[in-house]
N, C-alpha and C positions, 0 to 999 in steps of 0.2 A: 667650772667653765665649760660649755659645751661648743666646738669650732667647726666648722665648714667652711668651702669655699664656694665662688659662683660658678665653678662647674661642677658637673655631676660625676660620682665616681665612676671609672671605666666598667663595674661590672653592673651597673643599671642599664637596662635596655634600651634598644635606640628609641622604643616607641615613648617611655618616659623622658628620654630625654628632650624630647621633640616638645612634648607635655611642658617641660622646665624652660628650654629656650624659648618658648611659644609667650612667657611673660610680658615681654615687651608690649603685646597688645593691651596691658592695663593703663595706658598711656595711649596709645593711637588708634586702639579700637579693631578687632576683628571677633568672627566667632568663638565663642570658648570653645577651649578643647577639652574633651572629655576626659576628666579625671575619674579614675577607679579607686577603691580601696585597694584592690591587689597592688596599683601604682605606685600609693601610698606606703604599704609594707614594704615595699622592696626597696624605700629610702630609707637609711639608717639614721635620718636626721628628722628632728621636730618640722613639721610643715603647714602651711596654710595656703587656702584660697583665696585670692583678693581680685576686687571688680571695682575700677574706679569709673564712676558714671557709666557712660554707654559702651565702655571698653569691653574686650573681650575679658572674661577672667583669668588671671594669670595664677603662677604656682609659685610661692617662695619659700626658703628653707630656713630654718634659725641658723644663722651665723655663729651668734656668741650671747653667752648667757652670763650675766654680770650683776651680782646683786639683785635688784628688783627689777632689771631693766633688760629686756629680751631684744636683741637687733635681728631684723629678719631683713633676708637680702634676695631680691631676683638675678636672674642670668645675666640682666644687663646692668648690674649694680645699682638699683633703685636699694634705698636703705630704710628701714622703719624701725624706729625704737619706740617701745612699747613698755609703760612700766602700769602694771595692774589693769592690764587690757585697753589703756588709753595710750593713744598715738602722741609722743613728746617731742619727737625729734624726726625731721627727714633728709635725705640724700638723693639729689637726682630726679625730683619733681618741676614742673614748671614754676612752680613759688611752694618752695621750703619752707618748712615751720622749724627754724633754726634756733630758736629759745623759747624756752616753757621755764617761767618761774611760778610757783604756786605747786608744783607736782609733789614735793614735799610736804604740803599741808593738806593737799587732798587725801581723806579717807580711802584705804584700799575697800575692793566693794565688800571683801571678806568682813572687813570692819565696820562696814557701815550696815551689814545685816547682824553681825553679832552682838550690836549695841542698839538693834531694832531702833534704827533713824529711818523715819520714812520719809523726810524730805531735810536737805541740809543745804543752804544756801554758802557761797565763798566767792574770793577773787583770784582770778589767773591774770598773768601779764605775759603775752607772747609778741614775738619777733617773727617777721615773713621775709622773704628774700625778695618779692617780685609781684606787686611792688613793693620797695623795700618799706618795713613798718617794724619801728622801734619801739616797745613799750605799749604795745598797744593792749588796753586793761578790758577785759570783759567780766562779766557778770554770771556765774553759774548757780542754776538752783536744778540740784540732783534729788531723785525720787523714784522711791521704789513701788513698782507698778505692779507687780504680781508674777504668778507661774504661768509657765509655758510650755508647751511640748514641742521641740524643735529637731527637727531631722537634719543631719550632715552626713552625706553621702546615704550609707544605707543605716545610720546608727541615731537614734532616738535620744533625748535627755530633757529630763524635766530641768528646767530653768527658769530662775527670776529674773524679768525685765526690768532693768534699771534706766531712766532716762532723765539725760543731761539737757537741759535747755540752757545755750549759751547767746548774751545776750552784748551787743555793744550798740549804746544809742546814738555815739556820735557818727559812725559808718552805716548805721541802719541794719546790722548786722544779725538776725536771729536764727538759730539753727536749734535742731534738736537731735542730738547723738543718743542711740540706744545701745545697750550693752546688754546681753543675753547670759545671765552668770549662774554657776553652781552652786547652789547653796550649801553643800557640802564643805567647798574650801574657799569660794570666791572666785575661781577660776572664770576667766570669759570665754567662752568658745565660740561665742558671735557678736560683731558689732556691724554698726552703722556710723561711721562718724565722720563730720565736716571739720576739715584743720584752717581752712582758709576760705574766706568769702568767692574767691574765684577758681577753687580747687572743687570738684564734681564729688558728691558724697563716696565715699570709700566703705566699701564692704567687705567684712573679712570673716572667714570661716576657720576655724582652727582645725586640719584634717588630723596631725599626730602633734599630741602633748608635749612640749617638754619636760624632760626627766626631770 
């Protein structure tokens, strides 16, 4: 298990500390703070860049790694639990995803690619906090689209784009989540995800991969 806290260690320079503390902009929005590879390398923890809607890009670090779920935290204690690259739970957003049933039945992207399944349909049930919604059933179609070159900071990766179309006809919610997956191990380096109708698109780039 890898553990950190919501404050940067003392040895980290003030410029990196400013970038990290600036993560509150992922919700309220302002210009992106420039994050460089050198800054990322100076942090001993796995890290990601996140952008929610039109807000500024923020910096999160890995708080905890437990089984298949990675918990990422911002300086203002916004937490994202991510399993196989998919956001399955959040704390601290305007509308939190607080229940996600079906993640145990979701194939990991690694399994999806290894089994050569081009299209898979499944059902998930989620609960949200604002407005409070319990047991919202969504239909999911997961499709392997093809290989793309993706650049994160100054590094380029050849990744497979996988798209998930999620639908709930009752509330007329249709979204397409995108995941850029390393074909060698199924790791998701980049994603665009909608977790609720009233939460803007969440864009994630992994800057330093969890050990």
